[in-house]
C-alpha positions in Angstrom: -2.0 14.8 -10.5 0.9 14.0 -8.8 0.7 11.5 -7.1 4.1 9.5 -5.0 4.2 5.3 -4.2 5.4 3.6 -1.8 6.9 -0.2 -2.4 8.6 -1.9 0.3 12.5 -3.2 0.6 11.7 -5.9 2.0 11.7 -8.7 0.7 12.3 -11.9 3.4 9.3 -13.3 4.8 10.3 -13.7 8.4 12.5 -16.8 8.9 11.4 -19.3 6.5 14.0 -18.5 3.4 11.2 -17.4 1.4 11.1 -14.3 -0.3 8.4 -11.7 -0.2 8.3 -8.4 -1.3 4.8 -5.9 -2.9 2.4 -7.8 -4.6 2.5 -6.9 -8.5 -1.6 -6.3 -8.8 -1.7 -4.0 -5.9 0.9 -2.0 -7.9 -0.1 -2.5 -11.6 -3.7 -1.7 -11.2 -3.5 1.4 -9.6 -1.0 2.7 -11.9 -2.2 2.4 -14.8 -5.8 3.4 -13.9 -3.7 6.6 -12.7 -1.1 6.7 -15.2 -3.8 6.0 -17.9 -5.9 9.2 -16.7 -3.4 12.0 -16.6 -1.7 11.5 -13.6 2.6 11.7 -13.1 3.8 9.4 -10.9 6.7 8.0 -8.7 8.7 5.8 -7.0 10.0 5.3 -3.9 11.3 2.6 -1.2 12.6 3.0 1.7 16.8 2.3 0.7 15.4 3.3 -2.8 17.1 1.0 -6.4 15.2 -1.6 -7.3 11.7 -2.4 -5.5 11.5 -6.8 -5.0 8.6 -8.2 -5.7 6.8 -10.8 -4.0 7.2 -13.8 -5.9 3.6 -15.1 -5.4 2.1 -12.5 -6.8 3.9 -13.5 -10.1 2.7 -17.0 -10.5 0.9 -17.9 -13.4 -2.4 -17.4 -11.5 -2.0 -14.5 -10.0 -2.3 -12.9 -13.4 -4.4 -9.6 -14.3 -5.1 -7.5 -17.5 -2.9 -5.3 -15.1 0.2 -7.1 -14.4 -0.2 -8.8 -18.1 0.4 -4.8 -19.8 3.4 -4.3 -16.6 5.1 -7.1 -18.0 5.2 -6.1 -22.1 5.5 -1.7 -20.5 9.7 -1.9 -19.7 8.9 2.0 -18.9 7.0 0.7 -15.7 10.1 -1.9 -14.7 12.4 1.1 -15.0 10.7 2.6 -12.7 10.4 -0.8 -10.3 14.2 -1.3 -11.1 14.9 2.3 -10.1 12.7 3.5 -7.3 13.8 6.7 -5.5 15.1 6.7 -1.8 12.6 8.1 1.0 14.3 10.4 2.1 14.7 11.7 -1.2 10.9 13.0 -1.5 9.0 16.0 0.0 4.8 15.6 0.1 4.6 19.2 -1.0 5.8 18.3 -4.4 2.7 15.8 -4.4 -1.0 15.9 -4.4 -1.7 12.3 -2.4 0.3 8.9 -1.5 -1.0 5.6 -2.7 0.7 2.5 -0.4 0.9 -1.0 -2.3 0.8 -4.2 -0.3 2.5 -6.9 -0.2 3.7 -8.8 3.6 6.7 -6.9 2.5 6.0 -3.5 4.7 4.8 -5.5 7.6 8.7 -5.3 8.5 9.8 -2.2 6.8 7.0 0.3 6.2 5.3 -0.2 9.3 8.3 1.0 11.7 9.7 3.4 8.3 10.3 7.1 10.7 10.5 8.2 6.9 8.2 6.8 5.4 5.6 7.5 8.9 6.7 10.9 9.2 5.3 11.7 5.6 2.8 10.2 5.9 1.8 12.7 8.5 2.5 15.2 6.4 0.5 14.3 4.0 -2.9 14.4 6.7 -1.5 18.0 7.9 -1.4 19.2 4.3 -4.7 17.7 4.0 -3.8 15.3 0.4 -5.8 12.1 0.3 -3.5 9.0 2.0 -4.1 5.9 0.9 -3.1 2.4 1.1 -4.1 -1.6 0.5 -4.2 -5.0 1.4 -1.1 -4.7 3.6 0.1 -1.8 3.1 -2.5 -0.2 6.0 0.1 -1.8 8.0 2.4 1.6 8.0 0.3 3.4 9.4 1.1 1.3 12.5 2.2 4.1 13.8 1.3 7.4 12.0 -0.5 10.0 14.5 -3.6 12.3 13.3 -2.9 16.2 14.0 -5.0 15.5 17.5 -1.5 13.1 18.2 -4.0 10.2 17.6 -3.0 7.2 16.0 -4.6 8.7 12.9 -6.9 5.6 12.2 -8.5 6.8 15.6 -12.3 7.0 14.7 -11.9 5.9 11.3 -13.5 3.7 9.3 -11.0 1.2 7.7 -10.2 -2.2 5.5 -6.6 -4.1 5.4 -6.4 -7.6 5.0 -8.1 -10.2 7.0 -6.9 -11.9 10.0 -9.3 -15.1 7.4 -7.0 -14.3 4.3 -4.0 -14.4 6.3 -5.1 -17.5 7.8 -5.9 -18.9 4.1 -2.3 -17.7 3.2 -0.6 -19.4 6.2 1.2 -16.4 7.3 -0.6 -15.5 10.4 2.1 -16.8 13.0 5.7 -15.8 10.1 4.0 -12.1 10.1 4.9 -9.7 12.8 1.4 -8.7 13.3 -2.2 -9.1 11.7 -3.1 -5.5 9.6 -7.2 -6.4 10.8 -6.0 -6.2 14.6 -3.6 -3.4 14.7 -6.3 -1.4 13.2 -8.7 -2.4 15.8 -5.2 -2.0 18.6 -5.3 1.4 17.1 -8.9 2.6 17.6 -9.8 2.3 14.0 -13.2 1.2 13.1 -12.5 -1.8 11.0 -14.6 -3.3 8.1 -15.3 -6.4 5.8 -16.1 -8.3 3.2 -16.3 -11.8 2.6 -12.7 -13.3 2.0 -10.9 -12.0 -1.8 -14.4 -9.8 -1.7 -13.1 -7.1 -3.7 -13.9 -3.6 -0.7 -12.6 0.1 -0.1 -13.5 2.4 2.1 -12.6 6.2 3.0 -13.3 8.4 5.4 -12.5 12.1 5.0 -8.2 11.9 3.2 -7.7 8.6 4.5 -8.5 5.4 1.2 -8.4 2.0 2.7 -8.9 -1.4 0.2 -9.3 -5.3 1.8 -7.1 -7.1 -0.8 -5.4 -8.0 -4.0 -9.1 -7.6 -5.9 -9.5 -4.2 -3.9 -6.8 -1.7 -5.5 -9.0 -0.4 -8.3 -11.3 0.7 -6.3 -9.1 2.7 -4.2 -7.7 3.9 -7.2 -10.9 4.9 -8.5 -11.1 6.5 -4.6 -8.9 8.2 -4.8 -8.6 9.9 -8.7 -12.8 11.1 -7.2 -11.1 12.8 -4.5 -8.1 14.9 -6.8 -10.4 15.8 -9.8 
């Protein structure tokens, strides 16, 4: 199993002066779930090099068994500090793609032509494409083979409007994931705030929030087996 992980390169939280990036748990939980099953994982970002960690995901109360393992894992840290450039990866070299979230993707991956094309190519090749939390933002301009939005008519989930309100960033983010998925014709569903929830429709797998990242990885594994 060769799996491509795509992380954000964006680290500015709008014009708040605060930092953002990717959410550590949303990388670590799927990374270890897949790595421990023998997957070969490559990590890429739009800019290549060091992927920015969202400071909010690195606080004591955000730690999980997987984030603690990451903190002890020099190899994984090296992967994050030396990501490949998105333009240099080829969908044909991988069996699946996984997008961890964090707020960063709302600014860069949502509009990144290389990322959009890559998702479209994975989909054309009928390979699984998986996203968790804010990462479905990367689907915003992605088209299916019929030229319609990829999510149109598909069951999807992602970070909810009420969860965004709870972290007080509704007015900061460029768009709300829940609204965008629905506007693009996705059949959006969710559980209560912060509950683990993931949904699969064909080769498209989406998860609601950080707690859902391992569920997404499990669904991805099931498809690849």
